[in-house]
N, C-alpha and C positions, 0 to 999 in steps of 0.2 A: 611407766618405765622412765627412769631418770635419764636425762640427757648427759652425755659425756662432757667433761670440762672443755674439750675442743669445740664441741657444738655450741656450748654456751658462749664461749669466747668469740666464735665467728658471728653469732647473732648480735651480741652486744657491740662488737666492733663495727658492724654495719650500721647499727643505730647511731653510734657516736659519729661516724662519718656522715650519715645523712643529716643529723641534727646540727652538727657543728662544722659542717664541711666548709662553709664560707669563711669562718674564722681560721680554720686550719689552713685554708688556701692562702690567706693573708700572711699568717705567720711563716708558713713554709716558703711563700714567695720571697720573703725577706732574705731567705737563705738560698735562693736560687733554685728552689724546687717548684716545678709547675705541674699542677693537676690537669688531666684531660677533662673533656666535657662529660664523660661517663659518670662522674660523681653524682650528678643530679638525675641520672636516668632511672626509670622505673626498674625495680628489682623483681626477680622471680625466686620464690621460696619453694622448697619441697619438704612436705611433712610426711613422715613415715613412722609407724609405731615401733618398728624393729630397729630404729636408729640409723637406717641407711640414708636418710635425708639430712637436711640441715637442722630440722626440728622434729620433736616427737609429739608436741601439743598443738592442736589447732588454735586454741585460744591465745597461747603465748605468741604464736606466729602472727595472728591478727593484730595483737597489741603492738608488735614490733614493726609491722608493715606500714608503709607510707602510702599516700594517695597515688593511684595508678599502678600499684604493685599487683603481681599475679601469684596466687598461692595454689600449688598443686598438692592434692591430698592423695597419697597412695593408699592402696587397698588395705583394709584392716578395721579393727573395732576400736573406737575412741570413746572412752567413758568419761565425758566431760561436758559441762555446759558451755555454750558458745554465744558470745554477744559481739555484734558488729555495730559500732557507733562512732560518730565523729570521723567517718572515713568517706572518701569519694573515689570513684572509678576503681574500686577493688574487685578483683576477679578471683573467685574461689572455685576451683575445678577439681572434682573427684574423678576417680577412674571408672565410675559407673555405679548406679544404684544397687546393683547386685554384688558389688565388691567392697564398698566402703560404707560403714554404719557408724553413726554417731548417736550414742545413747545418753540420756540425761543422767546427772549425778545427784544434785540436791536442790535444783531450782525447779519451779513449776514449768517455766518456759524452757524448752530444750534449746532451740535456736532463736535468738532474739536479734532483730535487725532494727537499730534505732532505739532511742529513748525519748521520753517526753521533752527533755532539755537538750539532748544531743542526737540529732537524726543521722541518717546515712543517705548518700546521694550516689546514684549510678553504680550500684553494687549488684553484681550477678553471682549467683551460686548455682552449681550444677553437679550432677553425677554422684549423688549420695543417697543414702537412706537415713531419715531422721526418725528416731524412736522416741515416742512421747515419754514424759516423766510427769505424772500428775494430770494428764489429759490434754495439755496444750503442747503441740509439737513445734510450731513455728509462730512467732509473734512479730509483726511488722508495725512499727510505731514512728510517726513523725518523720517520714522519709519520702523520697521521690526517686523515680528511675530505678526501681528495684525489679530484678528479673530472677525468677526461680525456674529452672529448667531441668528436665530429666531427673527429678527427685522422686523418691518414695517416702511419703510421710505417714507414719502411724500416729494419728492424733489430730487435733484441731489446728488448722491454719487460720490465724486471726489477724486482721489488719485494721488499724484505726488511724484516721487522719493521715493517710498516705496518698500519694499521687503517682500516676504513671507507673503502676505496678503491673507486671506481666508474669503470669504463671502458665507455663507451656509444657505440654508433654509430661506432666507429673501424674503420679498415682497417689491419691489421698483416700485412706480407708481405715476402718477400725476405730473411728472416734466414738467416744461415749456420748458426745453431744452432736456437734455439727462438723462436717468435713471442712468447709471453708466459710468463714463469717467475716463480714466487712461492715464497718461503721464509719460514715463520713469519709469515704475513700473513693478513688477512681481506679478501677482495676479491669484488666482484660484476662479472661481465662480461655485458653485455646488448646485443644487436643489432649485434654486430661481425662483420666479415668477416676471417677468419684463414686466410691462404693461402700456399702456396709457401714454407714454412719446412721445417727438418728435423723438429722436433716443432711441433705447433700450440700447445698449452698444457701447461705442466709445473707440477704442484702438489707441493711438497715440504715437509719439516720438519713443523711442526704447523699448516700453512696450512689455512684453511677457505675454499673458493672456490665460489661459486654461478655457474653458467653457464646462461643462458637466452636462447633465440632468437638464437643465433649460427650463422653459416654457416662451416664449416671445410672447406677443400678443398685437395687436392693437396699435403698435407704428407707429407714423405718417410717418416716413421715414424708414431708415434701422433698422432692428432688431439688426444687428451687423455691424458696420462700422470700418474698419481697414485702417489706413492711415500712412503716413510718412514711417518709417522703422519698424513699429509694426509687431508683430507676434501673430497670434491667432490660437488656436486649438479648433475646435468645434466637440465634440463627443456626440452623443445621446441627442440632444436638439430638442425641438418642437417649431417651429416658425409658428404662425398662424395669418393671416390677418394683416400683417405689410405692410407698403408701399413698402419695398423691403426686401429680406431675408438677405443675407450676401454679403457685398461689400468690396473688396480689392482695394485700390488705391495706387498711388505713388510707393514706393518700398516695400510695405507690402507683407508679405508671410504668409503661414499657411496651415492648414489641415481642411477639411470639410467632415466628415465621420459619417454615421449612424444617420443623422438628418432627421426630417420631416419638409419640408417647403411647406406651402400651403397658397393660397390666397394672394400672393405677386405680385407686378408688374413685378419684375424679381427675380428669386430664388437665383442664385449665379452669381456675377459679379466679374471679375478679369482681371488684365493686363497679357497678354500672356507672357510678358518678365519676370515675376516673378514666383517663385516656389510656386505654390498653388496646393496641393494634394486634389482631389475631388473623392469620391468613396462611393457607397452604401448608397445614400440618397434617401428618398422618396419624390418626388416632384409631386404636383398635383394642378391644378386650379391656376397656375401662368400665368401672361401675357406672360412671357418667362421663361423657366426653367434655362437657362444658357445665359450669355452674356459676351463675351470676347472682350476687347478693344473697347467697345461701339458698336460692330457689332450686327446685328440682331441675333435672336435665332439660335443656332447651328442645323445642319441637324440631322436627325434621326441616320445616320451612325456615326456621331461624338459623339452623345449622348451615344452610346453603350459603348464607352471607359470608361465612368464613372460608369458603372454597376448600374445605378439608377433604381428605381421603380417608374412608373408613373401612377399607378392605385389609385383610391380613398383610403385614409388610413383607412376608417371605424372606426372613433372615436365612443366611446360609446354614448355620448350626447353632441356634440359640442355646441348646443344652450344653454346648462347649464354650459359650460366651462369645461366639462369632456372630456379631450383629451386622455384618456386611449384607447388603441386599443381593438377592439372586438377580440374574439378568431378566427374569420374567416378572419381577416385582412390579406392582401397580404404582409404586412410589418413585418411579423414574420420570423425568421430564414433566414436572408439575409446576405450573406457573413459570416463574423465572428461574426455577431451580433445576439443575441437571438431575439431581436426585435429592430426596429428603433424608434427613438424618446426618450423623457425623462421619460415616465411613463410606468411602468410595465403593461402588458395587463390585462384586466379584466377577472376574472374566471367566466365561464358560465357553 
């Protein structure tokens, strides 16, 4: 939808004032005109596809925005590619993942944050659905302090050479490859639903990834695959009906504690030569609960060293995707954990 001449004029006027404000103040000051301190204040933009906001294009608004600005995206369908780079402290806020959808136009990466030469710093994006175009939904490159929250992403989320990335309460599913993949990055995943991908989460290179209270289900291969020299910490996650649970390969290291892993070909796989800490997990209905160096399942005596619980978890309604634990579940008060898995037990 074309923007009106008035909308374009307002946008360009704000940019001129922001970029050349100091010079304008000097010139106008000579004529006795004084500008207030609001000239340099952060701005708030409203994007709406029906023309009711200042702008109709997300990308054009990002290009005009300055560091510290806030962009509110109203409900609607935006058919455009979006890139955020050379920006700091930018806040992009949608009205909710069920209300706003941004679908790719002609680039492989639908939403790109940062470039190899121009990163992004302290940028947060929330409350939208991102629809893949060519398989890659979100790409994060050469940035730090990136937060994705309350998003629904159809397609791969990929991060490379990024630091202090937080992905919280998002739903990532339907990827033809991996739900979330990271190379040489530091990332925290919390409270997400990761479902129906080939792999759930892939940790590679020198990445350090912390996964806590995520639900991962129906991924064709591993729910979590850690390779190269990657490090992964899994605390209180629920992994249901994946091809495999958690696999460490190569020189990968990490911790797997307080999780529920059920319905997998193998629950936890790791190379004996690497430092992988395993303790207090609930494992049930797996082809093998543990596999070390490709050897068959460990003996009952060896399994005792991991302080695992092998009874049925007693989910509230797994057929409806309700993986909360019943009050009678054997996975309550295990070791230092009030309960195993991602979800607080149901009150009965």
